[in-house]
N, C-alpha and C positions, 0 to 999 in steps of 0.2 A: 232437553239437551243442555248440557253444562256449557258455561262460557269457555271459549277457546283462546289460548294465548299462543302467539307466534312471534318469534324473535325477528325484529326488523334488521335489514341488511345494514352493516356498518360501512360508512363512507371510507374511501381510501385514506390511508394515513395510519398513525399509531392507534392501536386498539385502546379505546377509552376504558375507564374503570367499569367493571361489570355492572355496577349499580347505576350507571348513566346510560346503559344501552336500552333503547326503546323496545317495548314489546307491544304488538298489536293485540288488542282484546276484542273478541267478537262476542257481543252481548246477546243474550236470549231474552224473550222469545223472538222479538224482531231482530234481524241482523243489523246491528249497529257496530261500528268500529271506532275505536279511539286508541291513541298511543299513550302509554304510561310507562314510567320508569320506576325501578325499585326505590331510587332516591326520593321520587315524588311521593310514593306510598309511605316511605319512612317519615317524610315531613308531615303528611296528613295524620299519621298515627301520633306523632309527637304533639301536633296541634290539638288533636282530640284528647290526648292524655292531659295536656295543660288545661284545657277547658274543663275536663272532669275534675281535676284537682281544684280549680277555682270554684266549681260548683260545690264540691265537698266542703271547702272552707266556708262558703256562704251558708250552706245548710247548717254547719256547726254554729255559726253566728246566729242564725235564726232560732235554732234550738235553745241557745243560751238566752236569747231575748224572750222566747216563749216561757222559759223557766222563771225569769224575772217577772213577767206579766202575771203568771199563775200565782207566784208568791205575793204579788201586790194585791191580787184579787182575793186571795185567801186570808190576807192580814186584817 
């Protein structure tokens, strides 16, 4: 069974930005529930993209160093 998402009730007052509205997520296989917002997921995605970018940069640095080491060994 797939995860189930249900909009949480909004407290009285002005309607918040739709990205800030909590959605209850029922996880499978065991029924676990957590509250998550679109804005939180946006933040997690941005964080993961930043980490990926940093990893890509480090990989490029390592590859450049590997080329230098190879050149030194072959010299």
